ZAMARGU-4260 file (C-alpha; in steps of 0.2 Angstrom, whole numbers, plus 5000, padded with zeros to 4 digits):
<rodrens>
0) 4300/5266/4952 | 4311/5250/4951 | 4306/5238/4962 | 4325/5232/4968 | 4331/5217/4980
5) 4325/5220/4997 | 4339/5223/5010 | 4333/5214/5025 | 4332/5197/5014 | 4352/5199/5013
10) 4355/5202/5029 | 4344/5188/5037 | 4350/5174/5027 | 4368/5179/5030 | 4367/5185/5048
15) 4380/5197/5043 | 4378/5215/5040 | 4393/5212/5026 | 4380/5206/5016 | 4373/5223/5012
20) 4389/5223/5001 | 4383/5209/4988 | 4365/5217/4991 | 4373/5233/4982 | 4381/5225/4969
25) 4368/5214/4965 | 4354/5231/4965 | 4369/5240/4957 | 4367/5226/4941 | 4348/5227/4942
30) 4349/5245/4938 | 4361/5244/4926 | 4350/5230/4917 | 4335/5242/4919 | 4343/5257/4913
35) 4348/5248/4897 | 4332/5242/4893 | 4323/5259/4894 | 4321/5265/4911 | 4324/5283/4913
40) 4341/5291/4920 | 4329/5301/4935 | 4320/5284/4938 | 4339/5276/4941 | 4347/5286/4951
45) 4332/5290/4962 | 4331/5272/4963 | 4349/5271/4969 | 4346/5287/4981 | 4331/5275/4991
50) 4342/5259/4990 | 4356/5270/4999 | 4343/5276/5011 | 4338/5260/5015 | 4355/5254/5020
55) 4359/5267/5030 | 4344/5267/5040 | 4347/5248/5043 | 4365/5252/5050 | 4358/5267/5060
60) 4346/5256/5068 | 4359/5242/5068 | 4372/5256/5079 | 4355/5258/5090 | 4357/5276/5086
65) 4337/5274/5084 | 4337/5276/5103 | 4344/5292/5102 | 4340/5310/5099 | 4350/5312/5084
70) 4347/5315/5065 | 4357/5307/5050 | 4355/5319/5035 | 4359/5316/5016 | 4369/5332/5010
75) 4377/5337/4993 | 4371/5327/4978 | 4364/5313/4990 | 4353/5327/4998 | 4345/5330/4981
80) 4344/5313/4979 | 4357/5312/4964 | 4366/5296/4966 | 4377/5291/4952 | 4386/5273/4952
85) 4403/5279/4960 | 4395/5295/4968 | 4401/5299/4987 | 4389/5297/4999 | 4389/5313/5009
90) 4380/5312/5025 | 4379/5321/5041 | 4374/5318/5058 | 4366/5331/5068 | 4363/5334/5088
95) 4351/5346/5096 | 4364/5347/5109 | 4384/5344/5110 | 4388/5326/5108 | 4389/5315/5123
100) 4402/5302/5127 | 4388/5288/5124 | 4381/5296/5107 | 4400/5295/5101 | 4401/5277/5106
105) 4385/5274/5095 | 4392/5285/5082 | 4409/5275/5080 | 4399/5259/5077 | 4389/5267/5065
110) 4405/5274/5055 | 4415/5257/5057 | 4400/5249/5050 | 4400/5259/5035 | 4417/5256/5031
115) 4417/5237/5035 | 4402/5236/5023 | 4415/5242/5009 | 4402/5248/4996 | 4400/5264/5000
120) 4411/5282/4999 | 4406/5289/5013 | 4408/5309/5019 | 4404/5310/5034 | 4403/5325/5045
125) 4395/5327/5063 | 4390/5342/5072 | 4380/5348/5084 | 4368/5364/5081 | 4380/5376/5088
130) 4394/5369/5077 | 4383/5369/5063 | 4380/5388/5066 | 4399/5392/5067 | 4404/5382/5051
135) 4389/5389/5040 | 4394/5406/5045 | 4411/5404/5040 | 4409/5392/5025 | 4400/5394/5010
140) 4401/5375/5006 | 4395/5370/5022 | 4380/5383/5019 | 4375/5376/5004 | 4376/5357/5010
145) 4365/5362/5024 | 4351/5370/5010 | 4348/5352/5003 | 4350/5342/5018 | 4337/5330/5020
150) 4333/5320/5036 | 4335/5301/5030 | 4330/5294/5050 | 4333/5301/5068 | 4325/5314/5079
155) 4311/5322/5067 | 4313/5338/5078 | 4331/5341/5069 | 4322/5340/5053 | 4320/5359/5048
160) 4337/5366/5057 | 4349/5366/5043 | 4337/5378/5033 | 4335/5387/5048 | 4354/5389/5052
165) 4357/5396/5033 | 4343/5408/5035 | 4351/5415/5051 | 4369/5414/5046 | 4366/5422/5028
170) 4355/5435/5021 | 4349/5434/5002 | 4361/5446/4996 | 4376/5439/5005 | 4373/5420/5000
175) 4370/5427/4981 | 4386/5434/4979 | 4395/5423/4987 | 4388/5410/4973 | 4390/5419/4961
180) 4408/5424/4965 | 4411/5404/4968 | 4404/5402/4952 | 4416/5414/4941 | 4429/5405/4952
185) 4421/5389/4943 | 4422/5395/4925 | 4438/5403/4926 | 4444/5386/4930 | 4436/5379/4915
190) 4443/5395/4902 | 4425/5403/4905 | 4419/5393/4889 | 4405/5379/4886 | 4416/5374/4872
195) 4431/5363/4879 | 4438/5349/4869 | 4439/5337/4886 | 4423/5345/4896 | 4422/5342/4914
200) 4401/5340/4911 | 4398/5343/4931 | 4409/5360/4934 | 4412/5368/4918 | 4400/5382/4911
205) 4384/5373/4907 | 4387/5358/4917 | 4376/5349/4931 | 4382/5364/4943 | 4374/5376/4933
210) 4360/5368/4935 | 4361/5366/4954 | 4367/5384/4956 | 4349/5389/4951 | 4341/5377/4963
215) 4353/5382/4978 | 4348/5403/4976 | 4330/5397/4974 | 4328/5385/4987 | 4338/5399/5001
220) 4324/5411/4995 | 4310/5402/4992 | 4311/5389/5003 | 4306/5377/4992 | 4309/5357/4991
225) 4312/5355/4971 | 4315/5367/4956 | 4296/5361/4950 | 4291/5371/4965 | 4299/5387/4957
230) 4287/5386/4943 | 4270/5390/4954 | 4280/5405/4960 | 4285/5415/4942 | 4303/5411/4945
235) 4303/5399/4931 | 4292/5394/4918 | 4286/5378/4912 | 4297/5378/4896 | 4312/5385/4902
240) 4309/5370/4915 | 4306/5356/4904 | 4324/5363/4894 | 4334/5362/4910 | 4326/5343/4915
245) 4329/5338/4898 | 4348/5344/4897 | 4350/5337/4916 | 4343/5321/4912 | 4356/5320/4896
250) 4372/5325/4907 | 4366/5312/4920 | 4367/5302/4907 | 4384/5303/4902 | 4390/5304/4920
255) 4382/5288/4922 | 4392/5281/4908 | 4408/5289/4914 | 4407/5280/4931 | 4404/5263/4922
260) 4418/5266/4909 | 4430/5273/4922 | 4424/5263/4939 | 4426/5279/4948 | 4417/5295/4950
265) 4424/5304/4934 | 4416/5319/4926 | 4429/5322/4913 | 4424/5319/4897 | 4441/5314/4891
270) 4446/5308/4872 | 4448/5294/4880 | 4430/5291/4883 | 4422/5300/4869 | 4420/5288/4856
275) 4414/5273/4869 | 4402/5286/4877 | 4395/5292/4855 | 4393/5275/4855 | 4382/5270/4870
280) 4370/5286/4865 | 4368/5278/4847 | 4380/5287/4836 | 4388/5277/4824 | 4398/5278/4811
285) 4391/5280/4793 | 4398/5275/4777 | 4403/5290/4767 | 4408/5301/4785 | 4425/5301/4794
290) 4428/5289/4806 | 4427/5303/4818 | 4408/5308/4813 | 4400/5300/4829 | 4411/5308/4842
295) 4408/5325/4832 | 4389/5322/4832 | 4389/5317/4849 | 4398/5334/4858 | 4390/5343/4846
300) 4373/5338/4855 | 4384/5341/4872 | 4390/5358/4868 | 4372/5365/4862 | 4365/5359/4880
305) 4379/5365/4889 | 4376/5381/4880 | 4357/5381/4885 | 4361/5379/4903 | 4372/5392/4904
310) 4361/5404/4896 | 4345/5399/4907 | 4358/5400/4924 | 4364/5418/4918 | 4345/5423/4914
315) 4337/5416/4930 | 4351/5422/4941 | 4349/5439/4933 | 4331/5441/4936 | 4332/5432/4954
320) 4346/5450/4956 | 4333/5463/4947 | 4319/5458/4954 | 4324/5450/4973 | 4341/5458/4978
325) 4343/5475/4971 | 4326/5481/4974 | 4329/5478/4994 | 4346/5488/4992 | 4346/5502/5006
330) 4341/5518/4996 | 4340/5510/4979 | 4331/5519/4966 | 4325/5515/4950 | 4335/5523/4936
335) 4326/5523/4920 | 4331/5530/4903 | 4320/5532/4888 | 4327/5528/4873 | 4313/5527/4859
340) 4295/5517/4858 | 4303/5502/4859 | 4317/5504/4872 | 4322/5511/4889 | 4338/5508/4901
345) 4333/5503/4917 | 4347/5502/4930 | 4360/5504/4915 | 4354/5488/4905 | 4340/5486/4890
350) 4323/5483/4893 | 4306/5483/4880 | 4294/5496/4886 | 4279/5482/4886 | 4279/5464/4883
355) 4272/5463/4867 | 4284/5472/4859 | 4294/5460/4848 | 4276/5451/4842 | 4272/5469/4837
360) 4287/5476/4829 | 4298/5460/4826 | 4310/5472/4820 | 4313/5475/4837 | 4324/5460/4838
365) 4339/5467/4828 | 4337/5485/4836 | 4341/5479/4852 | 4358/5471/4846 | 4359/5487/4835
370) 4357/5496/4851 | 4370/5486/4863 | 4384/5486/4848 | 4383/5505/4847 | 4379/5513/4865
375) 4393/5510/4876 | 4384/5515/4892 | 4372/5498/4889 | 4378/5488/4903 | 4368/5471/4897
380) 4350/5467/4895 | 4336/5467/4907 | 4331/5446/4913 | 4315/5450/4909 | 4319/5457/4891
385) 4327/5442/4890 | 4316/5429/4892 | 4304/5437/4879 | 4320/5438/4868 | 4323/5420/4867
390) 4306/5417/4863 | 4305/5428/4849 | 4321/5423/4840 | 4310/5407/4836 | 4299/5414/4827
395) 4313/5422/4814 | 4307/5414/4798 | 4313/5418/4779 | 4300/5432/4779 | 4309/5440/4791
400) 4326/5437/4783 | 4317/5446/4767 | 4313/5459/4775 | 4325/5475/4768 | 4323/5485/4787
405) 4329/5466/4795 | 4345/5467/4782 | 4349/5484/4785 | 4348/5482/4803 | 4360/5465/4803
410) 4373/5475/4793 | 4373/5490/4803 | 4377/5477/4817 | 4391/5472/4808 | 4397/5488/4804
415) 4395/5495/4822 | 4411/5503/4829 | 4411/5495/4847 | 4407/5479/4854 | 4405/5468/4840
420) 4412/5451/4845 | 4401/5454/4863 | 4385/5457/4852 | 4387/5443/4838 | 4390/5432/4854
425) 4375/5436/4864 | 4364/5435/4845 | 4372/5418/4845 | 4368/5416/4863 | 4350/5419/4864
430) 4346/5411/4847 | 4346/5425/4836 | 4361/5424/4825 | 4357/5405/4820 | 4340/5409/4817
435) 4343/5424/4805 | 4359/5414/4797 | 4351/5396/4798 | 4369/5390/4790 | 4377/5399/4805
440) 4363/5387/4814 | 4370/5372/4809 | 4387/5374/4815 | 4382/5380/4832 | 4393/5365/4843
445) 4400/5357/4830 | 4417/5353/4836 | 4431/5345/4826 | 4441/5328/4833 | 4458/5337/4833
450) 4470/5346/4844 | 4473/5359/4830 | 4454/5367/4833 | 4453/5370/4851 | 4434/5378/4850
455) 4417/5375/4840 | 4417/5380/4825 | 4404/5395/4830 | 4415/5399/4844 | 4430/5399/4834
460) 4421/5410/4820 | 4417/5423/4832 | 4433/5424/4841 | 4440/5427/4823 | 4427/5443/4822
465) 4434/5447/4840 | 4453/5445/4835 | 4448/5457/4818 | 4441/5470/4827 | 4455/5470/4840
470) 4468/5476/4827 | 4460/5494/4826 | 4463/5494/4845 | 4481/5502/4850 | 4484/5491/4863
475) 4484/5476/4852 | 4494/5487/4840 | 4512/5481/4848 | 4508/5464/4845 | 4501/5464/4829
480) 4511/5480/4823 | 4509/5478/4805 | 4494/5468/4802 | 4484/5482/4814 | 4493/5495/4800
485) 4488/5484/4787 | 4469/5480/4795 | 4464/5500/4799 | 4468/5507/4781 | 4456/5494/4772
490) 4442/5503/4765 | 4430/5492/4770 | 4431/5483/4786 | 4413/5473/4785 | 4420/5464/4768
495) 4433/5454/4781 | 4419/5454/4794 | 4409/5444/4783 | 4421/5433/4776 | 4426/5430/4793
500) 4408/5424/4797 | 4404/5413/4782 | 4423/5404/4781 | 4418/5391/4789 | 4400/5390/4789
505) 4398/5374/4778 | 4408/5362/4789 | 4400/5346/4792 | 4392/5345/4776 | 4404/5337/4766
510) 4412/5343/4751 | 4425/5357/4752 | 4418/5371/4765 | 4427/5385/4758 | 4418/5381/4740
515) 4401/5380/4750 | 4403/5393/4761 | 4410/5406/4746 | 4392/5400/4739 | 4382/5404/4756
520) 4391/5421/4757 | 4388/5428/4739 | 4369/5424/4740 | 4372/5433/4756 | 4379/5448/4751
525) 4370/5451/4736 | 4352/5451/4748 | 4361/5463/4760 | 4366/5477/4747 | 4384/5474/4742
530) 4388/5476/4725 | 4395/5462/4712 | 4410/5465/4713 | 4410/5468/4732 | 4403/5448/4733
535) 4415/5441/4724 | 4429/5448/4735 | 4421/5442/4749 | 4417/5424/4742 | 4436/5424/4735
540) 4441/5427/4755 | 4433/5413/4760 | 4437/5402/4746 | 4457/5406/4749 | 4456/5408/4767
545) 4469/5394/4769 | 4482/5400/4755 | 4491/5412/4764 | 4495/5400/4781 | 4498/5384/4768
550) 4510/5394/4758 | 4520/5402/4773 | 4520/5385/4783 | 4522/5372/4769 | 4533/5381/4756
555) 4549/5389/4753 | 4546/5407/4755 | 4564/5411/4755 | 4561/5406/4736 | 4556/5420/4723
560) 4545/5409/4712 | 4536/5403/4728 | 4531/5420/4732 | 4530/5427/4714 | 4515/5412/4712
565) 4508/5417/4727 | 4506/5435/4723 | 4501/5429/4707 | 4484/5421/4713 | 4480/5437/4723
570) 4485/5450/4709 | 4482/5464/4717 | 4487/5474/4734 | 4467/5476/4739 | 4466/5455/4739
575) 4484/5455/4750 | 4479/5465/4762 | 4461/5459/4765 | 4469/5441/4765 | 4482/5444/4776
580) 4472/5451/4791 | 4457/5437/4789 | 4474/5424/4790 | 4483/5432/4805 | 4466/5432/4815
585) 4459/5416/4810 | 4477/5407/4814 | 4474/5415/4833 | 4456/5410/4834 | 4459/5392/4828
590) 4471/5388/4844 | 4482/5403/4854 | 4495/5391/4857 | 4498/5390/4837 | 4503/5408/4836
595) 4519/5414/4840 | 4533/5425/4833 | 4540/5411/4823 | 4521/5411/4813 | 4521/5428/4815
600) 4538/5432/4807 | 4532/5420/4791 | 4517/5429/4787 | 4524/5447/4789 | 4540/5440/4776
605) 4525/5433/4764 | 4517/5449/4766 | 4530/5461/4762 | 4539/5449/4748 | 4522/5447/4739
610) 4518/5466/4741 | 4534/5472/4734 | 4531/5460/4718 | 4512/5467/4716 | 4520/5484/4719
615) 4535/5482/4705 | 4523/5473/4694 | 4517/5455/4692 | 4522/5452/4673 | 4541/5456/4678
620) 4549/5440/4679 | 4564/5437/4692 | 4580/5442/4689 | 4592/5429/4697 | 4607/5436/4694
625) 4603/5454/4699 | 4596/5446/4715 | 4612/5438/4719 | 4623/5451/4716 | 4613/5464/4726
630) 4615/5452/4740 | 4632/5448/4739 | 4634/5466/4740 | 4624/5470/4756 | 4632/5456/4764
635) 4649/5463/4758 | 4646/5480/4765 | 4643/5471/4782 | 4660/5462/4782 | 4672/5474/4775
640) 4677/5483/4791 | 4683/5466/4796 | 4688/5456/4783 | 4697/5457/4765 | 4686/5453/4751
645) 4696/5441/4744 | 4695/5431/4761 | 4676/5434/4759 | 4675/5428/4742 | 4685/5412/4744
650) 4672/5408/4755 | 4657/5413/4743 | 4665/5405/4730 | 4662/5387/4737 | 4644/5389/4738
655) 4630/5390/4726 | 4620/5402/4717 | 4604/5396/4728 | 4612/5400/4745 | 4611/5418/4738
660) 4595/5415/4733 | 4588/5409/4746 | 4598/5418/4761 | 4596/5433/4767 | 4611/5446/4767
665) 4612/5449/4786 | 4613/5427/4788 | 4625/5426/4775 | 4638/5440/4783 | 4634/5432/4800
670) 4639/5412/4792 | 4653/5420/4783 | 4660/5430/4797 | 4658/5414/4808 | 4668/5404/4796
675) 4682/5415/4792 | 4685/5415/4810 | 4683/5399/4814 | 4698/5397/4802 | 4707/5379/4800
680) 4700/5374/4815 | 4693/5356/4810 | 4681/5355/4826 | 4662/5358/4822 | 4657/5375/4824
685) 4640/5379/4832 | 4632/5397/4834 | 4616/5403/4838 | 4605/5419/4838 | 4588/5427/4841
690) 4579/5423/4824 | 4581/5439/4814 | 4563/5444/4807 | 4559/5449/4826 | 4553/5431/4831
695) 4557/5433/4849 | 4553/5415/4854 | 4563/5408/4839 | 4582/5404/4838 | 4593/5401/4824
700) 4607/5388/4825 | 4620/5389/4812 | 4632/5374/4810 | 4648/5375/4800 | 4655/5357/4799
705) 4663/5342/4786 | 4648/5333/4777 | 4644/5317/4785 | 4631/5305/4782 | 4621/5307/4796
710) 4624/5326/4800 | 4604/5330/4799 | 4598/5315/4807 | 4612/5317/4821 | 4609/5336/4824
715) 4587/5334/4825 | 4592/5319/4838 | 4601/5332/4848 | 4591/5346/4849 | 4574/5333/4852
720) 4585/5329/4869 | 4588/5349/4871 | 4569/5351/4870 | 4571/5361/4855 | 4558/5360/4843
725) 4564/5361/4824 | 4553/5372/4812 | 4563/5375/4798 | 4581/5368/4793 | 4592/5374/4777
730) 4608/5363/4773 | 4620/5370/4760 | 4634/5359/4756 | 4651/5369/4749 | 4660/5360/4738
735) 4675/5357/4749 | 4662/5345/4758 | 4660/5356/4772 | 4640/5358/4775 | 4634/5376/4782
740) 4616/5371/4790 | 4603/5384/4797 | 4589/5379/4809 | 4576/5389/4816 | 4570/5380/4833
745) 4557/5384/4846 | 4563/5383/4865 | 4550/5372/4875 | 4557/5383/4889 | 4560/5398/4882
750) 4576/5401/4891 | 4589/5396/4878 | 4595/5414/4873 | 4594/5420/4891 | 4602/5405/4902
755) 4619/5406/4896 | 4622/5387/4906 | 4610/5382/4895 | 4616/5388/4877 | 4633/5382/4882
760) 4626/5364/4884 | 4617/5363/4869 | 4633/5371/4859 | 4644/5357/4868 | 4630/5344/4863
765) 4630/5349/4846 | 4651/5348/4844 | 4652/5336/4854 | 4640/5323/4843 | 4646/5331/4825
770) 4662/5327/4830 | 4659/5307/4832 | 4655/5306/4812 | 4654/5287/4813 | 4641/5289/4828
775) 4623/5292/4829 | 4615/5298/4847 | 4600/5289/4845 | 4584/5294/4849 | 4578/5296/4868
780) 4562/5287/4873 | 4549/5302/4881 | 4533/5297/4887 | 4520/5300/4875 | 4506/5314/4879
785) 4491/5305/4883 | 4478/5315/4872 | 4489/5310/4856 | 4483/5292/4859 | 4466/5293/4853
790) 4470/5301/4837 | 4471/5289/4821 | 4480/5299/4809 | 4482/5290/4793 | 4502/5290/4786
795) 4505/5299/4771 | 4520/5300/4759 | 4520/5310/4743 | 4537/5310/4733 | 4538/5321/4717
800) 4553/5329/4710 | 4558/5346/4710 | 4563/5350/4690 | 4569/5365/4696 | 4580/5360/4710
805) 4582/5343/4705 | 4579/5336/4723 | 4566/5326/4725 | 4552/5335/4738 | 4547/5320/4751
810) 4529/5326/4760 | 4525/5316/4775 | 4509/5318/4785 | 4508/5307/4803 | 4502/5308/4819
815) 4514/5321/4830 | 4523/5312/4843 | 4538/5315/4855 | 4556/5313/4844 | 4547/5311/4828
820) 4557/5323/4818 | 4572/5313/4826 | 4566/5297/4821 | 4562/5302/4802 | 4580/5310/4801
825) 4587/5293/4805 | 4575/5284/4792 | 4583/5296/4779 | 4600/5292/4784 | 4596/5272/4784
830) 4590/5275/4766 | 4607/5285/4760 | 4598/5303/4756 | 4605/5320/4760 | 4594/5331/4765
835) 4596/5350/4759 | 4580/5358/4766 | 4566/5354/4777 | 4549/5364/4782 | 4540/5357/4798
840) 4523/5360/4803 | 4515/5353/4818 | 4497/5357/4820 | 4489/5350/4834 | 4491/5330/4835
845) 4496/5331/4813 | 4514/5332/4808 | 4517/5340/4790 | 4533/5338/4786 | 4542/5343/4768
850) 4558/5337/4765 | 4569/5340/4749 | 4583/5326/4745 | 4595/5319/4736 | 4605/5304/4735
855) 4623/5305/4742 | 4629/5309/4723 | 4615/5326/4721 | 4607/5317/4709 | 4588/5315/4713
860) 4579/5297/4715 | 4573/5287/4701 | 4555/5283/4697 | 4559/5266/4704 | 4569/5272/4718
865) 4554/5284/4722 | 4540/5271/4725 | 4551/5259/4735 | 4558/5272/4747 | 4540/5281/4749
870) 4534/5262/4752 | 4549/5260/4767 | 4544/5276/4774 | 4525/5273/4776 | 4529/5256/4782
875) 4541/5264/4797 | 4527/5277/4799 | 4513/5265/4802 | 4525/5256/4814 | 4530/5270/4825
880) 4512/5275/4825 | 4505/5259/4830 | 4518/5260/4845 | 4511/5277/4850 | 4492/5270/4851
885) 4498/5254/4859 | 4505/5264/4873 | 4485/5266/4877
</rodrens>
């Protein structure tokens, strides 16, 4: 026990109850010093609770309430003696009868003194027993607080009333059902996962509330004061209690640090605090590791702890339901269906035939999951069986993994036709998957400190399996029509499932995770019955799992050479089909916000073009002249009924071959029609329409205007002001000094093509700005999102020469922030460079953009000019990043 400074000495020496304020400040300092010198968080929390008791007892006596038959109760966290530095002090004043006028006066003095002291955040309720009954009947929160009400001072006869009231107003079943429904709602508010990037350590799944939930339900039924007492009642084992207490202490320590850092009752583990708290737990940067390594290791511990807590919460509450609630239901009759010598169904859930099943027959561990995956009528696992399973999973070793029977069972689970995702989640949750594949155990709880990967690596991997499995379900075919049809014709789906399982399994080890994961997969596949060719295909998919997304998002896939190079890396349709399904599922499992119909159209376009090249023969060179002629012919067919071919050719002869290679016939017809209808009008022409490749959320904006130095910079600045995010840009300059620019944009509000007024505003703003060729609209100042301020992204600028195009390719990687593209456009303008095309990719907090540029005379920069420009651009990006981080 911590010996703290006595309160009475302060009050006597100062002759003023406000001395409590100074006393509380001093003892808090003393508690902090004790904690920093190794005192356990439990002792610190308990000591704080005793100190608050002492202060309230003094104030109660000072108000002469000790002369009444009233009772002062601690409720909520204070009732459990769980007081952090800035926790609310929740108290209840209880009276056996209605409060009298004299009592009200004394209570008023007590409450006033509480506020006068100023160092408490009291939450106060004043009730008679009758009022308590009424409120507890109608309010679950009140009933819950009464379960843990603790008499601090006052009329002893009242001490047992709070729990008695709950027993009168709630049955075991009504209380259990209400608390479970409350937990489901709470989980939903936190995405039903323990793996949020910025978790609420109190309320999210696996947080402190999950531990409290076990206590509330058990205390209501068993009438105990401490969870420890449940061990003697057989509700919880010594081992499970140890796990819960260790987890609770860890969560309390995090909460303690959060309170100290923020100086308030903060429970959210935001990016703002993760680095500091990781350091407080001793996670420091290592020389050969990334700057974010300490945060990732600390958060890994948090996520693993949260999963332990939520698993125990699930198991213990299920046990309570199965052993206490369900058997007492009217007309309840246990339903038992025999399955085999190892298992039976009890009320629809899997149960072992006897408690030694896993010890006597270890293969039953995997057989359980095989049954779960292959028999849709099974509703889950009985809590007693779950308790045995969790212990048995710890005994999975290399000898277990080398057993051919176990290997066959594992592959049968992977190939199961029904609940693969749910089964694999259960295998992970109960310790089987991480022990059967030790490398998977290493990535459990591993987070990546960025906004791109919003799930831990293990959660992402299993979501990827879920997405793949969904491609065979009719309801998802409308969202993924092409990839669904491709997936359903795969000869061996288990190949892509294993590629998914191993694609990120080597993250966190250092080195190339794709290479290391491919090596792990080959070894695994060989011992699980795959042929050498199948092993190599799985390994190839893992080694190249980023190839398709990087090609589609960072390269110009309208360039036939780019697509041909991609197709040659695949070699055949089998590799293309497997990689396409894996890529689409992977992107959707990384961050749902990344997937939109624009990205879908990029993937679909790359797949179909690569498929055509593979089918016609990889060895055939691209016949550019034929491609140009075919495109012109198809476009002219769309125009011939409205315009003469001579007029069409007059427009076309001003444009270079590259235009007809990279633009589709549909887009060329759209542009040509607009230019001919615009005629000699000197004003800029601005049109927009939905993107052609069924990308419903992407909008094409076509601009035809006289070429001018600030054209790109002005356009992207206006688009940014209109809340439009540029995804792709192509600039074609005709020989008549007119520019044909096409931008693909995503609308942050999604209303551009459905709101005529907004569409007109965008067109007017662009037309007006582009008409004033000597003016640049400048950048719009926007508030930097809070999360972006915590990422230290290294700015890189790489400038190379594209020999074929005779253009400089400028690759930029930097911290994304509002107005970035407009800022970059302004930098290019000041350097006197023309932008011919741009590929924009935003991956979480990182922007990775590619620009093809030349000097004003159409020639590329010299080597000296390239070096100078790259340095100037990087300096400008460094300055912009510093401004962003400086707003923190």
